[in-house]
C-alpha positions as CSV (number, residue, x, y, z in Angstrom):
1,M,96.3,-43.3,-149.3
2,E,96.3,-40.2,-147.2
3,G,98.5,-38.0,-145.1
4,R,100.4,-34.8,-145.9
5,N,103.0,-34.0,-148.6
6,L,106.5,-32.7,-148.6
7,F,105.4,-29.4,-147.1
8,F,103.6,-31.3,-144.3
9,L,106.7,-33.4,-143.8
10,M,108.8,-30.3,-143.3
11,S,106.3,-29.2,-140.7
12,I,106.7,-32.5,-138.9
13,I,110.5,-32.2,-138.9
14,L,110.5,-28.6,-137.7
15,L,108.0,-29.4,-135.0
16,L,110.4,-32.1,-133.7
17,I,113.2,-29.6,-133.7
18,F,111.2,-27.1,-131.6
19,T,110.2,-29.9,-129.3
20,F,113.7,-31.4,-128.7
21,L,115.4,-28.0,-128.3
22,N,112.6,-26.7,-126.1
23,L,112.0,-23.7,-128.3
24,P,108.8,-21.8,-128.3
25,S,106.4,-23.1,-130.9
26,P,105.4,-20.8,-133.8
27,L,101.9,-22.0,-133.1
28,S,102.0,-19.7,-130.0
29,H,101.9,-16.7,-132.2
30,T,98.6,-14.9,-132.5
31,T,97.9,-12.3,-135.2
32,D,95.0,-10.9,-137.1
33,Q,97.2,-10.6,-140.2
34,L,96.9,-12.8,-143.2
35,F,98.8,-16.1,-143.5
36,D,100.4,-15.5,-146.9
37,C,102.0,-18.9,-147.2
38,T,102.5,-20.8,-150.4
39,T,100.9,-23.7,-148.5
40,Y,99.6,-23.4,-145.0
41,S,102.2,-25.0,-142.9
42,P,102.9,-23.3,-139.6
43,W,106.5,-22.8,-140.7
44,C,107.2,-21.2,-144.0
45,S,110.9,-21.0,-144.7
46,S,111.4,-17.2,-144.9
47,K,113.4,-14.5,-143.1
48,K,110.1,-13.0,-142.2
49,P,107.8,-14.5,-139.6
50,F,105.6,-17.2,-141.3
51,F,102.4,-15.2,-140.9
52,L,103.9,-12.2,-142.8
53,R,105.4,-14.0,-145.7
54,Q,104.3,-12.9,-149.2
55,P,104.7,-15.8,-151.6
56,E,106.5,-15.2,-154.8
57,N,104.2,-14.1,-157.7
58,S,101.2,-14.2,-155.4
59,K,98.3,-11.9,-155.8
60,N,97.4,-9.3,-153.2
61,H,94.0,-10.4,-151.8
62,Y,93.6,-7.6,-149.2
63,A,91.6,-5.5,-151.7
64,D,89.3,-8.3,-152.9
65,F,85.6,-7.7,-152.7
66,P,82.7,-9.9,-153.8
67,N,81.1,-9.3,-157.2
68,H,78.7,-12.3,-157.4
69,P,76.4,-13.9,-154.8
70,L,78.6,-17.1,-154.9
71,D,82.0,-15.4,-154.6
72,P,84.0,-16.9,-151.7
73,L,84.5,-14.9,-148.5
74,T,87.2,-12.2,-148.8
75,I,90.0,-11.6,-146.3
76,G,88.1,-8.6,-144.9
77,E,84.9,-10.7,-144.5
78,I,86.8,-13.5,-142.8
79,Q,88.4,-11.1,-140.4
80,K,85.0,-9.7,-139.5
81,V,83.6,-13.2,-139.0
82,K,86.5,-14.0,-136.6
83,K,85.8,-10.9,-134.6
84,I,82.0,-11.7,-134.4
85,V,82.5,-15.3,-133.4
86,H,85.1,-14.5,-130.7
87,S,82.7,-11.9,-129.3
88,I,80.4,-14.7,-128.2
89,A,81.2,-15.7,-124.6
90,E,81.5,-19.4,-125.1
91,F,83.9,-18.9,-128.1
92,R,86.3,-16.7,-126.2
93,I,87.6,-19.6,-124.1
94,K,91.0,-21.1,-124.8
95,G,90.7,-24.1,-127.0
96,C,87.8,-22.8,-129.2
97,V,88.5,-24.0,-132.7
98,L,87.0,-22.9,-136.0
99,H,86.9,-26.0,-138.2
100,S,85.3,-24.3,-141.2
101,V,84.5,-20.8,-142.3
102,V,83.0,-20.5,-145.8
103,L,80.3,-18.5,-147.6
104,E,76.8,-19.5,-146.7
105,E,75.4,-19.4,-150.1
106,P,72.1,-17.5,-150.7
107,E,69.0,-19.5,-151.4
108,K,69.1,-21.0,-154.9
109,E,66.1,-18.9,-156.1
110,V,67.8,-15.7,-155.0
111,V,71.0,-16.6,-156.9
112,L,69.0,-17.5,-160.1
113,N,67.1,-14.2,-160.0
114,W,70.2,-12.0,-159.4
115,R,71.5,-10.0,-162.3
116,R,74.9,-8.3,-162.7
117,G,74.7,-4.7,-161.5
118,H,72.1,-5.5,-158.9
119,R,72.9,-5.3,-155.2
120,L,74.3,-8.5,-153.8
121,P,72.2,-10.6,-151.4
122,P,73.3,-10.3,-147.7
123,R,76.7,-11.9,-147.2
124,K,76.7,-14.6,-144.6
125,A,79.3,-17.1,-143.3
126,A,78.7,-20.7,-142.4
127,V,80.9,-21.5,-139.5
128,V,81.6,-24.8,-137.8
129,A,83.1,-24.2,-134.4
130,R,84.0,-26.5,-131.5
131,A,84.2,-25.3,-127.9
132,L,84.3,-27.4,-124.7
133,G,83.8,-30.5,-126.8
134,V,80.5,-29.3,-128.4
135,V,80.3,-28.7,-132.1
136,H,78.3,-25.6,-133.2
137,V,77.0,-24.7,-136.6
138,L,76.7,-20.9,-136.9
139,S,75.3,-18.6,-139.5
140,V,77.0,-15.2,-139.2
141,D,75.5,-12.1,-140.9
142,I,78.7,-10.2,-141.9
143,E,76.9,-6.9,-142.4
144,T,74.9,-6.8,-139.2
145,G,77.3,-8.8,-137.1
146,R,74.5,-11.0,-135.8
147,V,74.6,-14.8,-135.4
148,T,71.3,-15.7,-137.0
149,R,71.4,-19.5,-136.6
150,R,73.0,-21.6,-133.9
151,E,72.8,-25.4,-133.9
152,T,74.8,-28.1,-132.2
153,G,75.7,-31.2,-134.1
154,S,72.8,-33.7,-134.2
155,Y,74.6,-36.5,-136.0
156,S,77.5,-38.7,-135.1
157,G,80.9,-37.6,-136.1
158,Y,83.1,-34.6,-135.9
159,P,84.1,-31.8,-138.3
160,I,87.1,-31.8,-140.6
161,L,90.4,-32.1,-138.9
162,T,92.3,-28.8,-138.8
163,I,95.9,-28.6,-139.9
164,E,96.8,-27.8,-136.3
165,D,95.1,-31.1,-135.2
166,M,97.3,-33.1,-137.6
167,I,100.5,-31.3,-136.7
168,S,100.0,-31.6,-132.9
169,A,99.1,-35.3,-133.4
170,T,102.5,-36.0,-134.9
171,S,104.4,-34.6,-131.9
172,A,102.3,-35.9,-129.1
173,P,103.7,-39.5,-129.1
174,F,107.1,-38.2,-128.2
175,A,105.9,-37.3,-124.8
176,N,105.3,-41.0,-124.2
177,S,108.4,-43.0,-123.0
178,D,107.0,-46.3,-124.2
179,F,106.6,-45.0,-127.7
180,N,110.2,-43.6,-127.7
181,R,111.5,-46.9,-126.3
182,S,109.7,-48.8,-129.1
183,I,111.3,-46.6,-131.8
184,I,114.8,-46.9,-130.3
185,Q,114.4,-50.7,-130.0
186,R,113.7,-50.8,-133.8
187,G,117.1,-49.2,-134.3
188,V,115.7,-45.9,-135.5
189,D,117.1,-42.6,-134.4
190,L,114.4,-40.3,-133.1
191,A,115.8,-37.5,-135.2
192,D,115.0,-39.5,-138.3
193,L,111.4,-40.2,-137.4
194,A,108.4,-39.1,-139.4
195,C,105.0,-39.5,-137.9
196,L,101.8,-39.7,-139.9
197,P,98.3,-39.0,-138.5
198,V,95.7,-41.4,-139.8
199,A,91.9,-41.1,-139.4
200,A,90.6,-43.8,-137.0
201,G,87.2,-44.4,-138.6
202,W,84.5,-45.8,-136.5
203,Y,84.6,-49.3,-135.0
204,G,82.9,-49.1,-131.6
205,K,83.4,-48.1,-128.0
206,I,87.1,-47.1,-128.3
207,E,86.0,-44.1,-130.5
208,E,83.0,-43.1,-128.4
209,K,82.6,-39.6,-126.9
210,R,86.1,-38.5,-127.8
211,R,88.1,-37.5,-130.9
212,V,90.9,-40.0,-131.5
213,I,93.5,-40.4,-134.2
214,K,96.0,-43.1,-135.0
215,V,99.6,-42.2,-135.5
216,Q,102.1,-44.4,-137.5
217,S,105.8,-44.0,-137.9
218,F,108.4,-44.0,-140.7
219,T,112.1,-43.3,-141.0
220,L,113.5,-40.5,-143.1
221,K,117.1,-41.8,-143.0
222,D,118.7,-41.7,-146.4
223,T,115.5,-40.8,-148.3
224,I,112.9,-38.1,-148.7
225,N,110.4,-40.9,-149.5
226,F,109.7,-41.9,-146.0
227,Y,106.5,-43.7,-147.0
228,M,108.7,-46.5,-148.4
229,R,110.3,-47.0,-145.0
230,P,107.5,-47.9,-142.6
231,I,108.0,-49.0,-139.1
232,E,105.5,-51.8,-139.5
233,G,103.1,-52.8,-136.8
234,L,103.6,-49.8,-134.5
235,T,100.5,-47.7,-134.1
236,V,99.6,-45.1,-131.5
237,L,96.0,-44.4,-130.5
238,L,95.9,-40.7,-129.4
239,D,93.2,-38.5,-127.9
240,L,93.2,-35.5,-130.1
241,D,92.0,-33.1,-127.5
242,T,94.0,-34.1,-124.5
243,Q,97.1,-35.2,-126.6
244,Q,97.3,-38.2,-124.4
245,V,98.4,-41.6,-125.7
246,I,95.5,-44.0,-125.1
247,E,97.2,-47.2,-126.3
248,I,100.3,-48.3,-128.2
249,F,100.1,-51.4,-130.5
250,D,103.5,-52.8,-131.3
251,E,103.3,-56.1,-133.2
252,G,105.9,-55.8,-135.9
253,E,109.2,-56.1,-134.1
254,S,110.3,-58.9,-136.3
255,I,109.6,-57.1,-139.6
256,P,112.7,-55.3,-141.0
257,I,112.4,-51.6,-142.1
258,P,112.8,-51.5,-145.9
259,K,116.0,-50.1,-147.2
260,A,116.2,-46.6,-148.7
261,A,117.8,-47.7,-151.9
262,N,115.9,-46.6,-155.1
263,T,113.1,-44.9,-153.2
264,D,114.0,-41.2,-154.0
265,Y,111.9,-39.9,-156.9
266,R,113.4,-36.4,-157.3
267,Y,114.9,-35.6,-160.6
268,S,118.0,-34.1,-159.1
269,R,118.7,-37.4,-157.2
270,I,117.6,-39.8,-160.0
271,K,120.2,-38.3,-162.4
272,K,123.0,-39.3,-160.0
273,N,121.9,-42.9,-159.6
274,K,120.4,-43.8,-163.0
275,Q,121.3,-43.3,-166.6
276,K,119.8,-40.0,-167.8
277,I,116.7,-40.5,-169.9
278,N,115.8,-37.7,-172.3
279,L,113.6,-39.4,-175.0
280,L,111.4,-36.3,-175.7
281,K,112.2,-32.9,-177.0
282,P,110.4,-30.0,-175.3
283,I,106.8,-29.4,-176.5
284,S,104.5,-26.5,-176.0
285,I,101.2,-25.5,-177.5
286,E,101.5,-21.8,-178.4
287,Q,98.6,-19.3,-178.6
288,P,99.8,-16.4,-180.8
289,N,96.7,-14.3,-180.1
290,G,96.5,-15.3,-176.4
291,P,93.9,-17.6,-174.8
292,S,90.2,-17.6,-175.9
293,F,88.8,-17.5,-172.4
294,T,88.3,-14.6,-170.0
295,I,87.8,-14.6,-166.2
296,E,85.8,-11.6,-165.0
297,N,85.9,-10.3,-161.5
298,N,88.2,-13.2,-160.4
299,H,85.5,-16.0,-160.6
300,L,83.3,-15.7,-163.7
301,V,84.7,-17.8,-166.6
302,K,83.7,-17.3,-170.2
303,W,84.9,-19.5,-173.0
304,A,83.3,-20.2,-176.4
305,N,79.6,-20.6,-175.6
306,W,80.2,-21.5,-172.0
307,E,79.8,-19.3,-168.9
308,F,80.2,-20.5,-165.3
309,H,81.3,-19.4,-161.8
310,L,84.4,-20.9,-160.4
311,K,85.7,-20.9,-156.8
312,P,88.1,-22.8,-154.5
313,D,86.6,-24.6,-151.5
314,P,88.4,-26.0,-148.4
315,R,86.3,-29.2,-148.5
316,A,85.4,-29.9,-152.1
317,G,88.5,-28.3,-153.7
318,V,86.7,-26.8,-156.7
319,I,83.1,-25.7,-157.1
320,I,81.7,-25.0,-160.5
321,S,78.4,-23.1,-160.4
322,R,75.8,-21.4,-162.6
323,V,76.9,-23.4,-165.7
324,M,75.2,-21.9,-168.8
325,F,75.6,-22.4,-172.6
326,E,74.8,-19.9,-175.3
327,D,72.5,-21.6,-177.7
328,P,74.0,-21.3,-181.2
329,D,70.6,-20.9,-182.8
330,T,68.9,-18.4,-180.5
331,G,71.8,-16.7,-178.9
332,K,70.2,-17.2,-175.5
333,M,72.0,-18.4,-172.4
334,R,70.6,-21.7,-171.3
335,N,71.0,-23.3,-167.9
336,V,72.8,-26.7,-167.7
337,M,74.0,-27.2,-164.1
338,Y,73.5,-25.1,-161.0
339,K,76.4,-26.6,-159.1
340,G,79.0,-29.4,-159.5
341,F,81.8,-30.5,-157.1
342,T,83.6,-33.4,-155.6
343,S,81.4,-34.4,-152.6
344,E,83.5,-37.2,-151.1
345,L,86.3,-39.6,-151.6
346,F,86.4,-43.1,-150.0
347,V,89.7,-45.0,-150.0
348,P,89.5,-48.4,-148.2
349,Y,92.6,-50.6,-147.9
350,M,92.0,-54.3,-148.1
351,D,94.1,-55.5,-145.1
352,P,92.2,-56.5,-141.9
353,S,95.3,-56.7,-139.7
354,D,95.5,-54.5,-136.5
355,A,97.9,-52.0,-138.2
356,W,95.7,-51.6,-141.3
357,Y,92.0,-52.3,-140.8
358,F,91.2,-48.7,-140.0
359,K,92.7,-47.3,-143.1
360,T,89.4,-46.4,-144.8
361,Y,89.8,-42.7,-145.6
362,M,87.2,-40.1,-146.4
363,D,89.5,-37.5,-147.9
364,A,87.0,-34.6,-148.2
365,G,85.1,-35.0,-144.9
366,E,88.0,-36.0,-142.7
367,Y,91.0,-34.0,-144.1
368,G,89.4,-31.4,-146.5
369,F,90.1,-32.0,-150.1
370,G,90.7,-28.3,-150.8
371,L,92.8,-27.9,-147.7
372,Q,95.2,-30.5,-149.1
373,A,95.4,-28.8,-152.5
374,M,98.9,-27.8,-153.3
375,P,100.3,-25.0,-155.5
376,L,100.3,-26.0,-159.1
377,D,103.7,-26.1,-160.9
378,P,103.6,-23.9,-164.1
379,L,104.6,-25.8,-167.3
380,N,104.3,-29.1,-165.6
381,D,101.0,-29.2,-163.8
382,C,99.5,-26.6,-166.2
383,P,100.7,-25.4,-169.7
384,R,101.7,-22.0,-170.8
385,N,99.0,-19.4,-170.9
386,A,97.2,-21.0,-168.0
387,Y,95.4,-18.7,-165.5
388,Y,96.0,-19.4,-161.8
389,M,93.5,-18.9,-159.0
390,D,94.3,-18.7,-155.3
391,G,92.2,-20.0,-152.5
392,V,91.7,-18.0,-149.3
393,F,91.1,-20.4,-146.4
394,V,90.9,-20.0,-142.6
395,A,93.1,-21.4,-139.8
396,A,91.8,-22.8,-136.6
397,D,91.9,-19.5,-134.8
398,G,90.0,-17.8,-137.6
399,T,92.9,-16.1,-139.3
400,P,92.8,-16.1,-143.2
401,Y,95.6,-17.6,-145.2
402,V,96.3,-18.0,-149.0
403,R,96.7,-21.2,-150.9
404,S,98.5,-19.8,-154.0
405,N,98.0,-21.2,-157.5
406,M,95.5,-23.7,-156.2
407,I,93.4,-23.9,-159.5
408,C,94.5,-23.4,-163.1
409,V,92.4,-22.7,-166.1
410,F,93.7,-23.4,-169.6
411,E,92.8,-24.4,-173.2
412,R,93.8,-27.9,-174.4
413,Y,94.6,-29.0,-177.9
414,A,96.0,-32.5,-178.3
415,G,95.4,-33.0,-182.0
416,D,91.9,-34.5,-181.3
417,I,89.1,-34.0,-183.8
418,G,85.8,-32.3,-183.0
419,W,84.1,-33.7,-186.1
420,R,85.0,-34.9,-189.6
421,H,83.8,-36.4,-192.8
422,A,85.5,-37.3,-196.1
423,E,83.7,-38.9,-199.0
424,C,85.0,-42.1,-200.5
425,P,86.2,-42.0,-204.1
426,I,83.2,-44.0,-205.5
427,T,80.9,-41.0,-204.8
428,G,82.9,-38.7,-206.9
429,L,82.4,-35.9,-204.3
430,P,85.7,-34.1,-203.3
431,I,84.7,-33.5,-199.7
432,R,87.0,-33.5,-196.7
433,E,85.7,-31.5,-193.8
434,V,87.4,-31.6,-190.4
435,R,87.2,-29.5,-187.3
436,P,89.8,-29.5,-184.5
437,K,88.8,-30.2,-180.9
438,V,89.9,-27.5,-178.4
439,T,88.7,-27.8,-174.8
440,L,88.8,-25.7,-171.7
441,V,90.2,-27.3,-168.5
442,V,89.7,-26.3,-164.9
443,R,92.3,-28.2,-162.7
444,M,93.4,-28.7,-159.2
445,A,95.7,-31.2,-157.5
446,A,95.4,-32.4,-153.9
447,S,98.2,-34.1,-152.1
448,V,96.4,-36.1,-149.4
449,A,99.5,-37.4,-147.8
450,N,101.1,-40.0,-150.0
451,Y,98.4,-39.9,-152.7
452,D,98.0,-37.1,-155.3
453,Y,94.7,-36.5,-156.9
454,I,94.3,-34.5,-160.1
455,V,90.8,-33.3,-160.7
456,D,89.8,-31.8,-164.1
457,W,86.6,-30.3,-165.2
458,E,86.9,-30.2,-169.0
459,F,84.4,-28.3,-171.2
460,Q,83.9,-28.9,-174.9
461,N,82.4,-26.4,-177.3
462,D,79.8,-29.0,-178.3
463,G,78.2,-28.7,-174.9
464,L,79.9,-31.7,-173.2
465,I,81.4,-31.6,-169.7
466,R,83.9,-34.2,-168.6
467,P,84.9,-34.5,-164.9
468,K,88.1,-36.5,-164.7
469,V,90.2,-37.8,-161.8
470,G,93.8,-38.7,-162.0
471,L,95.6,-40.8,-159.3
472,S,99.4,-40.4,-158.8
473,G,101.8,-39.9,-155.9
474,I,103.1,-42.7,-153.6
475,L,101.6,-45.9,-152.5
476,M,100.9,-46.6,-148.9
477,V,102.9,-49.7,-148.2
478,K,103.5,-52.2,-145.4
479,G,106.8,-53.7,-144.3
480,S,107.3,-57.4,-145.0
481,P,109.9,-60.0,-144.0
482,Y,110.2,-61.1,-147.6
483,V,112.6,-59.9,-150.3
484,N,111.5,-62.3,-153.0
485,M,108.2,-64.1,-153.8
486,N,110.0,-67.5,-153.7
487,E,110.2,-67.0,-149.9
488,V,106.5,-66.7,-149.5
489,N,104.6,-69.8,-148.3
490,Q,102.0,-70.8,-150.9
491,N,99.2,-70.6,-148.3
492,E,100.2,-67.1,-147.1
493,Y,98.3,-64.1,-148.4
494,L,100.2,-60.8,-148.5
495,Y,97.1,-58.5,-148.9
496,G,98.9,-57.0,-151.9
497,T,102.0,-57.1,-154.1
498,L,105.7,-57.4,-153.2
499,L,107.0,-54.3,-154.9
500,S,110.6,-54.3,-153.7
501,E,112.6,-55.9,-151.0
502,N,110.5,-55.9,-147.8
503,I,107.8,-53.7,-149.3
504,V,104.2,-54.8,-150.0
505,G,101.8,-52.5,-151.8
506,V,98.4,-53.1,-150.2
507,I,95.3,-53.6,-152.4
508,H,92.8,-50.7,-152.1
509,D,90.0,-48.9,-153.8
510,H,89.3,-45.2,-154.7
511,Y,85.7,-43.9,-155.0
512,V,85.1,-40.3,-155.9
513,T,81.5,-39.1,-155.6
514,F,80.4,-36.0,-157.5
515,H,77.4,-33.8,-156.6
516,L,75.7,-32.6,-159.9
517,D,72.8,-30.2,-159.4
518,M,71.5,-30.4,-162.9
519,D,69.2,-27.6,-164.0
520,I,68.2,-28.4,-167.6
521,D,66.7,-25.1,-168.9
522,G,66.0,-24.2,-165.3
523,P,65.5,-25.9,-161.9
524,S,61.9,-27.0,-162.2
525,N,60.3,-29.8,-164.2
526,N,63.5,-31.9,-164.3
527,S,63.2,-35.6,-164.3
528,F,65.5,-38.6,-164.4
529,V,65.0,-41.1,-167.3
530,K,66.5,-44.5,-167.5
531,V,66.7,-45.5,-171.2
532,N,67.2,-49.3,-171.1
533,L,68.4,-51.2,-174.2
534,Q,66.5,-54.4,-174.4
535,K,66.9,-57.3,-176.9
536,E,63.9,-57.9,-179.0
537,M,63.4,-61.0,-181.1
538,T,61.8,-60.8,-184.6
539,S,58.8,-63.0,-185.3
540,S,59.1,-65.8,-187.8
541,G,59.2,-64.5,-191.4
542,E,59.4,-60.8,-190.3
543,S,63.0,-60.3,-191.2
544,P,66.3,-62.1,-192.1
545,R,67.4,-60.7,-188.7
546,R,66.6,-62.7,-185.6
547,S,67.1,-59.9,-183.0
548,Y,67.6,-56.2,-182.5
549,L,67.9,-53.7,-179.7
550,K,65.0,-51.5,-178.5
551,A,65.2,-48.4,-176.3
552,V,62.7,-48.4,-173.5
553,R,62.3,-45.2,-171.5
554,N,61.4,-45.3,-167.8
555,V,60.9,-42.0,-165.9
556,A,61.9,-42.4,-162.2
557,K,59.0,-41.4,-160.0
558,T,60.9,-41.6,-156.6
559,E,64.5,-41.8,-155.4
560,K,64.6,-45.6,-155.2
561,D,63.7,-45.8,-158.9
562,A,66.9,-43.9,-159.6
563,Q,69.3,-46.0,-157.5
564,I,71.5,-47.4,-160.2
565,K,74.1,-50.2,-160.2
566,L,75.8,-50.3,-163.6
567,K,75.6,-53.7,-165.4
568,L,77.6,-54.5,-168.5
569,Y,74.9,-56.9,-169.9
570,D,71.9,-54.7,-169.0
571,P,73.0,-51.4,-170.7
572,S,71.1,-48.1,-170.2
573,E,71.5,-44.5,-170.8
574,F,70.8,-42.1,-168.0
575,H,69.1,-38.8,-168.9
576,V,68.1,-35.7,-167.0
577,I,65.4,-34.0,-169.0
578,N,63.1,-30.9,-168.8
579,S,59.7,-32.4,-169.5
580,N,58.3,-28.9,-170.2
581,K,60.8,-28.0,-172.9
582,K,60.8,-29.8,-176.3
583,S,63.0,-29.6,-179.3
584,R,61.7,-28.5,-182.7
585,V,60.7,-32.1,-183.5
586,G,59.2,-32.8,-180.1
587,N,61.9,-34.5,-178.0
588,P,62.4,-33.4,-174.4
589,V,65.6,-31.5,-174.0
590,G,68.2,-33.0,-171.7
591,Y,71.7,-34.1,-170.8
592,K,72.9,-37.6,-170.1
593,V,75.5,-39.1,-167.8
594,V,77.9,-41.4,-169.7
595,P,79.5,-43.6,-167.1
596,G,83.2,-44.3,-166.8
597,G,85.5,-45.5,-164.0
598,T,82.9,-48.1,-163.1
599,A,84.6,-50.1,-160.3
600,A,82.1,-50.9,-157.6
601,S,82.6,-51.5,-153.9
602,L,82.6,-55.2,-153.0
603,L,82.7,-54.7,-149.2
604,D,79.9,-56.1,-147.1
605,H,77.2,-53.5,-146.5
606,N,77.5,-54.2,-142.7
607,D,81.2,-53.6,-142.7
608,P,81.7,-50.5,-140.6
609,P,83.6,-48.5,-143.2
610,Q,81.0,-49.4,-145.9
611,K,78.2,-48.2,-143.6
612,R,79.9,-44.9,-143.4
613,A,80.5,-44.9,-147.2
614,A,77.1,-46.3,-148.2
615,F,77.0,-43.6,-150.9
616,T,79.2,-46.0,-152.9
617,N,76.5,-48.8,-152.8
618,N,75.3,-47.5,-156.2
619,Q,77.1,-45.6,-159.0
620,I,74.1,-43.3,-159.6
621,W,71.6,-41.7,-157.2
622,V,69.1,-39.0,-157.8
623,T,67.7,-36.9,-154.9
624,P,65.4,-33.9,-154.8
625,Y,67.3,-30.6,-154.3
626,N,68.0,-29.9,-150.6
627,E,70.6,-27.3,-149.7
628,S,71.5,-29.3,-146.6
629,E,72.3,-32.4,-148.6
630,Q,75.6,-31.7,-150.3
631,W,78.2,-34.0,-148.6
632,A,77.6,-37.7,-149.6
633,A,79.1,-38.9,-146.3
634,G,77.3,-36.4,-144.2
635,L,78.1,-33.0,-142.7
636,F,80.4,-34.4,-140.0
637,V,82.4,-37.3,-141.3
638,Y,85.3,-37.8,-138.8
639,Q,84.3,-40.9,-136.7
640,S,80.8,-40.8,-138.2
641,Q,78.7,-43.9,-138.0
642,G,76.9,-43.6,-141.3
643,D,73.7,-42.0,-140.0
644,D,73.8,-39.0,-142.3
645,T,74.8,-40.2,-145.7
646,L,73.4,-40.0,-149.3
647,A,72.1,-43.6,-148.8
648,V,70.1,-42.5,-145.7
649,W,68.6,-39.5,-147.5
650,S,67.7,-41.5,-150.6
651,D,66.0,-44.3,-148.7
652,R,63.3,-41.7,-147.8
653,D,62.1,-42.4,-151.3
654,R,61.0,-38.9,-152.0
655,A,59.4,-37.8,-155.3
656,I,61.8,-36.7,-158.0
657,E,59.6,-36.5,-161.1
658,N,59.3,-32.9,-162.5
659,K,61.3,-31.6,-159.6
660,D,64.5,-29.7,-159.0
661,I,66.8,-32.7,-158.8
662,V,70.5,-33.6,-158.0
663,L,72.3,-36.4,-159.7
664,W,75.2,-38.1,-157.9
665,Y,77.8,-40.1,-159.7
666,T,80.7,-42.2,-158.3
667,L,83.9,-42.9,-160.2
668,G,85.5,-46.1,-158.9
669,F,89.0,-47.5,-159.1
670,H,90.3,-50.9,-157.9
671,H,94.0,-50.8,-157.4
672,I,96.2,-53.9,-157.2
673,P,99.6,-52.4,-156.9
674,C,102.4,-53.5,-159.3
675,Q,106.2,-52.9,-159.4
676,E,105.7,-50.0,-161.9
677,D,104.0,-48.1,-159.0
678,F,107.4,-48.1,-157.1
679,P,108.7,-45.7,-155.9
680,I,106.1,-43.3,-157.3
681,M,103.1,-44.0,-159.5
682,P,102.5,-43.0,-163.1
683,T,99.2,-41.2,-163.2
684,V,96.1,-43.4,-163.8
685,S,93.0,-41.5,-164.9
686,S,89.3,-42.1,-165.4
687,S,86.4,-39.8,-166.3
688,F,82.7,-39.7,-167.1
689,E,80.7,-37.4,-169.3
690,I,77.8,-35.1,-168.9
691,K,76.6,-34.8,-172.5
692,P,73.7,-33.0,-174.3
693,V,70.9,-35.2,-175.6
694,N,68.3,-33.4,-177.7
695,F,69.4,-30.2,-176.0
696,F,70.3,-28.6,-179.3
697,E,68.4,-28.6,-182.6
698,S,71.5,-29.9,-184.4
699,N,75.3,-30.3,-184.0
700,P,76.2,-27.1,-182.0
701,I,79.6,-26.8,-183.6
702,L,78.7,-26.8,-187.3
703,N,79.8,-23.2,-187.4
704,I,83.2,-23.7,-186.0
705,P,85.9,-22.9,-188.7
706,P,88.7,-25.2,-189.6
707,N,92.3,-24.3,-188.9
708,S,94.1,-22.4,-191.6
709,P,97.9,-22.0,-191.9
710,K,97.6,-18.3,-191.9
711,D,96.0,-18.4,-188.4
712,L,98.9,-20.4,-186.9
713,P,102.6,-19.6,-186.4
714,I,105.0,-21.6,-188.5
715,C,107.4,-23.5,-186.2
716,K,110.5,-24.8,-187.9
717,A,111.5,-28.3,-186.6
718,A,115.2,-28.8,-185.8
719,A,115.1,-32.1,-187.7
720,S,112.6,-33.9,-189.8
721,A,110.9,-37.0,-188.4
């Protein structure tokens, strides 16, 4: 399910043009200026050089400066970091690569104690650099210019692939005559070829002591949707650092390349080939007085009773921090969550054949979930009155670039109800009280090759938070000799569904693991409570009822007590409470996780990809807070062996009662493709909820007024329903 998107595809095509015409590559440019590209591709179509292009409607980030301890690095800070790192002798050599440059967040206690108007804590950058094959983790003090911490990687695996890694991998096979010969023998013109770099995973000696990647091929002839025209069975194993082809696997010569017919999904092309469908009239939710939210100093979001810090991140995509809610009774701001983000995505395909077994992606740790985020499309990705936030990221040589419109923030009203009650006629009470539900949404969309992920953080004014993941984009398919199921032998298994002539959509899973650092009324004295619903039988003569349900509360003492596999017929609620804070009637205040998207991994725990993704062995984990434990698959995921995962940390069985704790939740999807997924998939979504439980003294939205006609514009319909 991974790769690049249309922008990345254009990069591939342009790189081939430069290669074939023997033109100097734009990658040879060096500059300290900002890459102002709508998306970071080495070639932005513009009359200006790509590194000088100013995207349409983009903000000027040169003057940005930090206002909050958690604000991301500014352009000026990134440029300073680049200069500092390159002043170190071992990083001045050719081939030194910066895989990651992000803010090294201050210690949690420092952030919690900081107040607006106070001096910011020292600004530092966390840098992951690779030189001479060695990975270094650096802490760079931006103000003093000192490198205060230097470590080399102590675990298996490599850092996130750079965009440059992936682009160079798509051109390297063309230097191999055997590869070119295989393409030509399949009847494909080299000018129509699109190559896709695929993470190799970890399966043994072939991946030892070198960074490798697998490259697969498709044809662009007669369609932009090259994913639907795979050259099946042809896989190149490439050394990422030497750019040398290690091995070519070519086992699909007899499998035809699927035809291009009906694969294009662009509206401009669909109108030419199919009857125009226009079933809906335009719809827009208007806000005559403007939106109700504000964003201060670029990152501090305030809406209704909520306040939180929001920033883009190259690995997580979106990070929500310092989440607080103003208590409707006391007017005080109360802590709910210190930090929440997408920690990892695991996408295993269920085909063990040579061309497919390794397709078990880790989208955050291998590709960078935020690096694959694409500019959002106003009015289609986000509604009118949305606020857009850019990301400032770092290229492999340390140069900053802008990812425009990466995040949007907007209010949503879909006719839903916040609460209501009407009395029935027999009471004689003329009561009808209803309140509309309006929510605030923070959204990003990542195009990790063929798949598109839409991630929402939705906030309700009753204190609920709803993380939601939508799946769309294009299936990763395999070529097949069959055009109809009546040709398939009864004993033959296709590993998926025949979607169209010669195209099989392979079965796969998606697991999205969230890191939720819950701070219920502060970081200390938080505990995880499993509230189990148990069937109780009544004794003889006690009641006409024979059974009822009883809630049994169990406080988790250590991590293993909080390793949860969800069970339909053994239901529980999962609370995070502050044992030192009680409600007026004596209940501990807290929040609960309400599960959703509960598909679980069925892979064998000793299967190599499942070892690396052992964080999906449970749907819920709880660990003590540790600033080094943020990424569920480990710090270095590419070709990792599973020795630095959430499962490894949790098996230490540390104490978690009355501690500063982190809850991890995994949304899961099983996907058996169907014909409706061809040639592009309607969005499928799932979510879970983080909901207050005894956190407030009563319903926190009792004082929300109902809508009144005088408050809303009157829109005259063109025709009555």
